[in-house]
C-alpha positions as semicolon CSV with decimal commas, in nm:
position;residue;x (nm);y (nm);z (nm)
1;M;3,658;2,576;6,100
2;F;3,400;2,677;5,825
3;L;3,128;2,758;6,042
4;W;3,370;2,940;6,287
5;R;3,434;3,178;6,019
6;F;3,063;3,274;5,998
7;T;2,941;3,268;6,375
8;R;3,243;3,466;6,505
9;P;3,121;3,796;6,369
10;L;2,798;3,743;6,533
11;M;2,960;3,648;6,887
12;M;3,143;3,979;6,852
13;M;2,828;4,180;6,835
14;A;2,688;4,340;7,136
15;R;2,431;4,150;7,330
16;V;2,071;4,223;7,220
17;K;1,800;4,232;7,509
18;E;1,485;4,061;7,431
19;T;1,268;4,154;7,733
20;T;1,304;4,339;8,048
21;G;1,078;4,076;8,248
22;I;0,867;4,354;8,363
23;V;0,514;4,361;8,259
24;G;0,436;4,679;8,067
25;L;0,808;4,790;8,027
26;D;0,941;4,742;7,685
27;V;1,318;4,713;7,581
28;V;1,462;5,029;7,482
29;P;1,720;4,937;7,187
30;N;1,893;5,266;7,217
31;A;1,876;5,290;7,599
32;R;2,212;5,442;7,668
33;E;2,178;5,738;7,395
34;V;1,829;5,786;7,568
35;L;1,978;5,811;7,923
36;I;2,262;6,032;7,809
37;G;2,011;6,271;7,647
38;L;1,748;6,245;7,968
39;Y;2,032;6,315;8,223
40;S;2,193;6,601;8,018
41;K;1,835;6,764;7,980
42;T;1,788;6,711;8,390
43;L;2,136;6,870;8,449
44;K;2,037;7,169;8,261
45;E;1,664;7,192;8,418
46;I;1,778;7,183;8,764
47;Q;1,983;7,501;8,714
48;A;1,651;7,668;8,778
49;V;1,663;7,563;9,143
50;P;1,861;7,780;9,373
51;E;2,222;7,640;9,424
52;D;2,212;7,596;9,793
53;E;1,888;7,377;9,782
54;G;1,951;7,038;9,911
55;Y;1,707;6,902;9,623
56;R;1,955;7,057;9,358
57;K;2,251;6,914;9,523
58;A;2,093;6,570;9,562
59;V;1,977;6,556;9,197
60;E;2,284;6,712;9,031
61;S;2,519;6,438;9,211
62;F;2,342;6,126;9,130
63;T;2,258;6,248;8,771
64;R;2,619;6,360;8,730
65;H;2,718;6,021;8,836
66;R;2,473;5,818;8,626
67;L;2,575;6,035;8,299
68;K;2,925;5,976;8,382
69;V;2,875;5,580;8,381
70;C;2,657;5,586;8,086
71;Q;2,929;5,794;7,883
72;E;3,215;5,556;7,985
73;E;3,008;5,234;7,916
74;N;2,891;5,115;7,584
75;D;2,689;4,820;7,694
76;W;2,356;4,826;7,856
77;G;2,461;4,544;8,073
78;A;2,789;4,721;8,205
79;I;2,562;5,045;8,304
80;E;2,302;4,833;8,453
81;K;2,588;4,646;8,651
82;R;2,779;4,955;8,749
83;L;2,481;5,166;8,865
84;G;2,329;4,876;9,039
85;C;1,970;5,059;9,028
86;G;1,774;4,839;8,808
87;Q;1,737;4,791;8,445
88;V;1,826;5,066;8,174
89;E;1,465;5,090;8,089
90;E;1,390;5,132;8,464
91;L;1,664;5,425;8,465
92;I;1,488;5,583;8,202
93;E;1,145;5,604;8,376
94;E;1,322;5,738;8,660
95;A;1,509;6,015;8,468
96;E;1,165;6,113;8,288
97;D;0,999;6,125;8,633
98;E;1,279;6,326;8,782
99;L;1,227;6,578;8,484
100;K;0,853;6,601;8,557
101;L;0,927;6,657;8,951
102;I;1,189;6,926;8,862
103;D;0,889;7,112;8,668
104;K;0,673;7,059;8,977
105;M;0,916;7,182;9,226
106;I;1,002;7,497;9,021
107;E;0,629;7,564;9,005
108;W;0,560;7,486;9,379
109;D;0,886;7,688;9,486
110;P;0,906;7,540;9,817
111;W;1,256;7,736;9,879
112;G;1,047;8,059;9,838
113;V;0,971;8,088;10,219
114;P;1,061;8,436;10,343
115;E;1,302;8,445;10,629
116;D;1,062;8,638;10,864
117;Y;0,775;8,365;10,792
118;E;0,641;8,216;11,120
119;C;0,443;7,898;11,131
120;E;0,135;7,906;11,325
121;V;0,160;7,596;11,591
122;I;-0,172;7,458;11,715
123;E;-0,181;7,262;12,022
124;N;-0,451;7,031;12,065
125;D;-0,479;6,806;12,383
126;A;-0,742;6,595;12,223
127;P;-0,673;6,213;12,265
128;V;-0,540;6,028;11,964
129;P;-0,722;5,748;11,832
130;R;-0,566;5,401;11,871
131;H;-0,511;5,355;11,504
132;V;-0,327;5,677;11,454
133;P;0,058;5,628;11,502
134;L;0,196;5,869;11,768
135;H;0,511;6,079;11,629
136;R;0,637;6,143;11,968
137;P;0,923;5,913;12,091
138;G;0,892;5,769;12,432
139;P;1,110;5,815;12,725
140;L;1,464;5,714;12,707
141;P;1,610;5,468;12,934
142;E;1,781;5,588;13,244
143;E;2,116;5,437;13,126
144;F;2,121;5,666;12,831
145;Y;2,110;5,967;13,084
146;K;2,383;5,820;13,286
147;T;2,589;5,749;13,004
148;L;2,530;6,092;12,873
149;E;2,655;6,252;13,221
150;N;2,947;6,029;13,207
151;V;3,046;6,140;12,838
152;T;2,993;6,519;12,924
153;T;3,204;6,484;13,246
154;G;3,489;6,286;13,093
155;T;3,427;6,002;13,327
156;L;3,321;5,762;13,085
157;E;3,684;5,642;12,991
158;D;3,715;5,542;13,351
159;I;3,435;5,343;13,359
160;T;3,532;5,137;13,029
161;I;3,876;5,104;13,146
162;K;3,750;4,940;13,478
163;K;3,525;4,698;13,249
164;K;3,799;4,582;13,035
165;D;4,061;4,533;13,320
166;P;3,903;4,458;13,661
167;S;4,256;4,443;13,816
168;I;4,293;4,845;13,774
169;A;4,149;4,994;14,057
């Protein structure tokens, strides 16, 4: 009973992370606050990217989700469990990398291609070396074309019904 009074406050304290188990990745004691700051900064910085760009939509979506989880949870373990994307220290590195990428994307301006821009296509019939993978898919099987024809003509349902119940003629 005597020891219980002294050990009880220690048990109620938050768990302390001693190691990440990843070489070169140190424990961040205030990881939640760091993540909230990084995610808030990311949401501010991504505003420089045009609204209709897929990159901005994707970054805003997952950053808002992660920020919301960090604001709702107080324990690093709960944050890691709810996000399911690794340890909080790894999330910090990812958020820092995303901020660097946002700066680069703004610098590169990949969405700034004019509407009337035409890309020059150079066709070359030279043989491709064996070690280079071909990026052309092979021909589709004949069944694919038959199924496609049946789907477009509406006769596919007739075929599937006959297969299920052979007594239907």
